[in-house]
N, CA, C and O of each residue as an XYZ file, in Angstrom:
344
protein
N     -16.179     -5.756     45.881
C     -14.775     -4.860     45.360
C     -13.383     -5.756     44.795
O     -12.733     -5.508     43.780
N     -13.190     -6.683     45.621
C     -12.072     -7.408     45.370
C     -12.313     -7.959     44.144
O     -11.427     -8.345     43.382
N     -13.428     -8.004     43.941
C     -13.557     -9.190     42.645
C     -13.636     -8.644     41.430
O     -13.216     -9.198     40.414
N     -14.294     -7.287     41.473
C     -14.507     -6.395     40.235
C     -12.865     -5.513     40.016
O     -12.481     -5.172     38.897
N     -12.201     -5.299     41.058
C     -10.721     -4.650     40.223
C     -10.007     -5.830     39.282
O      -9.482     -5.387     38.260
N      -9.932     -7.036     39.452
C      -9.300     -7.387     38.501
C     -10.135     -7.586     36.878
O      -9.556     -7.938     35.851
N     -11.523     -7.277     36.990
C     -12.038     -7.501     35.814
C     -12.310     -5.913     35.067
O     -12.810     -5.649     33.974
N     -11.837     -5.133     35.993
C     -11.981     -3.698     35.602
C     -10.503     -3.498     35.047
O     -10.295     -2.554     34.285
N      -9.623     -4.232     35.353
C      -8.020     -4.228     34.876
C      -7.743     -4.776     33.770
O      -6.922     -4.273     33.004
N      -8.452     -6.014     33.479
C      -8.005     -6.759     32.309
C      -8.930     -5.805     31.215
O      -8.341     -5.439     30.198
N     -10.249     -5.428     31.383
C     -11.175     -4.580     30.379
C     -10.211     -3.458     30.142
O      -9.962     -3.252     28.954
N      -9.616     -2.689     31.017
C      -8.792     -1.549     30.730
C      -7.887     -1.803     29.514
O      -7.953     -1.258     28.412
N      -6.788     -3.006     30.061
C      -5.839     -3.550     29.211
C      -6.079     -3.894     27.842
O      -5.340     -3.629     26.894
N      -7.398     -4.634     27.807
C      -8.311     -4.514     26.186
C      -8.295     -3.488     25.559
O      -7.807     -3.412     24.431
N      -8.859     -2.454     26.221
C      -9.422     -1.394     25.355
C      -8.156     -0.309     25.161
O      -8.268      0.633     24.377
N      -7.085     -0.504     25.857
C      -5.661      0.365     25.348
C      -4.907     -0.702     24.553
O      -3.818     -0.290     24.155
N      -5.154     -1.787     24.264
C      -4.659     -2.511     23.182
C      -5.086     -2.521     21.914
O      -4.376     -2.803     20.949
N      -6.370     -2.183     21.870
C      -7.167     -2.128     20.922
C      -7.056     -0.753     20.260
O      -7.495     -0.552     19.127
N      -6.324      0.396     21.163
C      -6.489      1.877     20.372
C      -4.765      2.114     20.130
O      -4.316      3.258     20.056
N      -4.042      1.126     20.038
C      -2.638      1.334     19.720
C      -2.676      1.512     18.299
O      -3.370      0.794     17.580
N      -1.661      2.823     17.688
C      -1.805      3.104     16.664
C      -0.746      1.893     15.583
O       0.409      1.543     15.824
N      -1.490      1.533     14.572
C      -1.061      0.323     13.572
C       0.046      1.004     12.796
O       0.825      0.298     12.155
N       0.183      2.393     12.803
C       1.207      2.964     11.773
C       2.325      3.060     12.586
O       2.290      4.094     13.254
N       3.593      2.171     12.842
C       4.367      2.614     13.775
C       5.646      1.874     13.195
O       5.491      1.391     12.074
N       6.733      1.735     13.720
C       8.098      1.229     13.071
C       8.133     -0.243     13.083
O       8.657     -0.770     12.101
N       7.789     -0.811     13.779
C       7.186     -2.374     13.989
C       6.763     -2.697     12.872
O       7.430     -3.468     12.183
N       5.371     -2.112     12.356
C       4.611     -2.642     11.469
C       5.600     -2.304     10.125
O       5.914     -3.119      9.258
N       5.967     -0.994     10.190
C       6.872     -0.563      9.082
C       7.742     -2.066      8.735
O       7.454     -2.727      7.738
N       8.681     -2.431      9.568
C       9.378     -3.486      9.376
C       9.307     -4.763      9.040
O      10.187     -5.523      8.637
N       7.771     -4.992      9.312
C       7.077     -6.108      9.003
C       6.701     -6.098      7.474
O       6.416     -7.149      6.900
N       6.708     -5.008      6.895
C       6.396     -4.771      5.241
C       7.762     -5.134      4.397
O       8.789     -4.494      4.619
N       7.732     -6.103      3.499
C       8.558     -6.664      2.770
C       8.368     -6.517      1.101
O       7.183     -6.374      0.802
N       9.126     -6.523      0.157
C       9.249     -6.232     -1.012
C       8.632     -7.270     -1.806
O       9.310     -8.286     -1.651
N       7.628     -7.496     -2.611
C       6.844     -8.574     -2.987
C       5.678     -8.983     -2.472
O       5.071     -9.956     -2.919
N       5.176     -8.098     -1.251
C       3.916     -8.194     -0.735
C       2.975     -7.844     -1.493
O       3.202     -6.936     -2.293
N       1.672     -8.460     -1.454
C       0.749     -7.521     -2.092
C       0.115     -6.310     -1.016
O       0.426     -6.080      0.153
N      -0.765     -5.729     -1.788
C      -1.200     -4.631     -0.925
C      -2.363     -4.720     -0.088
O      -2.815     -3.788      0.576
N      -2.850     -5.944     -0.153
C      -3.933     -6.648      0.733
C      -2.892     -7.307      1.914
O      -3.014     -7.044      3.111
N      -2.183     -7.921      1.537
C      -0.993     -8.175      3.078
C      -0.463     -6.924      3.605
O      -0.031     -7.105      4.744
N      -0.347     -5.847      3.244
C       0.300     -4.705      4.052
C      -0.974     -3.966      4.578
O      -0.834     -3.211      5.540
N      -2.169     -4.128      4.029
C      -3.363     -3.496      4.417
C      -3.755     -4.164      6.154
O      -4.102     -3.573      7.176
N      -3.549     -5.356      5.918
C      -3.705     -6.524      6.957
C      -2.848     -6.116      8.307
O      -3.255     -6.123      9.469
N      -1.532     -5.756      7.808
C      -0.465     -5.372      9.043
C      -0.877     -4.010      9.246
O      -0.786     -3.686     10.430
N      -1.333     -3.035      8.421
C      -1.691     -1.928      9.209
C      -2.866     -1.808      9.553
O      -3.246     -0.637      9.574
N      -3.843     -2.803      9.925
C      -4.832     -2.799     10.798
C      -6.064     -2.745      9.932
O      -7.195     -2.532     10.371
N      -5.763     -2.952      8.687
C      -6.947     -3.132      7.765
C      -7.630     -1.849      7.128
O      -8.660     -1.647      6.485
N      -6.498     -1.013      7.640
C      -7.020      0.739      6.865
C      -6.527      0.628      5.581
O      -5.585     -0.068      5.204
N      -7.457      1.600      4.733
C      -7.052      1.451      3.191
C      -6.402      3.083      3.190
O      -6.826      4.080      3.775
N      -5.133      2.906      2.236
C      -4.261      3.890      2.062
C      -4.807      5.036      1.216
O      -5.721      4.891      0.405
N      -4.092      6.346      1.499
C      -4.704      7.494      0.752
C      -3.736      6.811     -1.007
O      -2.672      6.192     -0.990
N      -4.212      7.038     -1.773
C      -3.535      6.638     -3.375
C      -3.146      7.708     -4.078
O      -3.681      8.788     -3.828
N      -2.208      7.620     -5.026
C      -1.852      8.651     -5.822
C      -0.791      7.616     -6.827
O       0.422      7.417     -6.758
N      -2.059      6.974     -7.950
C      -0.962      6.405     -8.979
C      -0.238      5.103     -8.128
O      -0.987      4.642     -7.267
N       0.781      4.597     -8.210
C       1.327      3.572     -7.584
C       1.909      3.675     -6.403
O       2.461      2.714     -5.866
N       1.825      5.143     -5.754
C       2.216      5.012     -4.570
C       1.070      4.907     -3.194
O       0.018      5.530     -3.331
N       1.161      4.587     -2.665
C       0.167      4.381     -1.383
C       0.637      4.445      0.153
O       1.292      3.608      0.774
N       0.043      5.850      0.654
C       0.262      6.246      1.823
C      -0.740      5.774      3.256
O      -1.967      5.801      3.163
N      -0.219      5.459      4.226
C      -1.288      5.255      5.075
C      -0.845      6.084      6.389
O       0.182      5.710      6.956
N      -1.658      7.341      6.977
C      -1.281      8.132      8.112
C      -1.645      7.848      9.429
O      -2.799      7.477      9.646
N      -0.863      7.960     10.324
C      -0.974      7.622     11.478
C      -0.755      9.114     12.648
O      -0.512     10.293     12.388
N      -0.929      8.535     13.712
C      -1.148      9.831     14.767
C       0.357     10.239     14.756
O       1.325      9.498     14.585
N       0.333     11.848     15.022
C       1.493     12.340     15.561
C       2.270     12.907     14.186
O       3.427     13.309     14.309
N       1.757     12.929     13.158
C       2.392     13.184     11.895
C       3.246     11.853     11.029
O       4.023     11.924     10.076
N       2.756     10.692     11.774
C       3.762      9.588     10.880
C       2.960      8.761     10.027
O       1.788      8.447     10.238
N       3.771      8.380      8.906
C       2.990      7.660      7.837
C       4.300      6.592      7.445
O       5.478      6.588      7.803
N       3.538      5.730      6.572
C       4.039      4.596      5.749
C       3.871      4.790      4.434
O       2.835      5.401      4.175
N       4.590      4.455      3.424
C       4.173      4.801      2.423
C       4.867      3.567      1.544
O       5.964      3.085      1.825
N       4.069      3.162      0.480
C       4.638      2.047     -0.312
C       4.356      2.093     -1.627
O       3.241      2.393     -2.054
N       5.483      1.759     -2.452
C       5.201      1.906     -4.047
C       5.010      0.684     -4.658
O       6.032     -0.002     -4.685
N       3.647     -0.002     -5.350
C       3.507     -0.967     -5.942
C       3.935     -0.898     -7.412
O       4.072      0.151     -8.042
N       4.167     -2.364     -7.975
C       4.203     -2.455     -9.568
C       2.872     -2.285     -9.811
O       1.995     -1.889     -9.044
N       2.784     -2.734    -11.332
C       1.666     -2.972    -12.369
C       0.859     -4.169    -11.576
O      -0.367     -4.063    -11.537
N       1.455     -5.255    -10.968
C       0.724     -6.508    -10.435
C       0.343     -6.011     -8.719
O       0.021     -6.885     -7.914
N       0.409     -4.796     -8.369
C      -0.067     -4.576     -6.779
C       0.877     -5.141     -6.105
O       0.515     -5.230     -4.932
N       2.274     -5.717     -6.325
C       3.160     -5.958     -5.421
C       4.143     -4.435     -4.939
O       4.355     -3.463     -5.664
N       4.554     -4.614     -3.690
C       5.487     -3.920     -2.870
C       6.675     -3.988     -3.639
O       7.218     -5.076     -3.834
N       7.231     -2.696     -4.194
C       8.628     -2.518     -4.904
C       9.595     -1.599     -3.789
O      10.822     -1.524     -3.740
N       8.709     -1.033     -3.046
C      10.015      0.178     -2.244
C       8.751      0.644     -1.339
O       7.594      0.761     -1.742
N       9.196      0.867     -0.121
C       8.751      1.295      1.056
C       9.586      2.533      1.826
O      10.811      2.642      1.758
N       8.877      3.273      2.428
C       9.609      4.420      3.303
C       8.633      4.901      4.132
O       7.464      4.712      3.798
N       8.923      5.597      5.341
C       8.312      5.843      6.490
C       8.740      7.669      6.921
O       9.683      8.348      6.517
N       7.933      7.925      7.605
C       8.342      9.293      8.187
C       7.718      9.754      9.345
O       6.494      9.639      9.278
N       8.212     10.328     10.583
C       7.695     10.851     11.583
C       8.039      9.858     12.801
O       7.484     10.011     13.889
N       9.077      8.725     12.553
C       9.300      8.003     13.499
C      10.463      8.262     14.229
O      11.530      8.574     13.701
N      10.290      8.146     15.383
C      11.968      8.439     16.156
C      12.851      7.482     16.009
O      12.278      6.419     15.766
N      13.968      7.389     16.049
C      14.886      6.700     15.901
C      15.763      6.150     16.876
O      16.698      5.429     16.528
């Protein structure tokens, strides 16, 4: 039993860390003007956005979202977020 507890605890932490929502304020702050859409997708956990023309939006849990606007070269020119506590 004493040997199993550390393994169970480590496994539980690993599972919990994999379940965190990448649509969060820390990741929003990592997004910079001039980044490519691929770079933004990597920051946001590899998810593909909902797209409407040059506007790309990622939906997270609890009604949180991150939206970026890209130019004709696919580079970020603007970013906004919604639903984050300040």
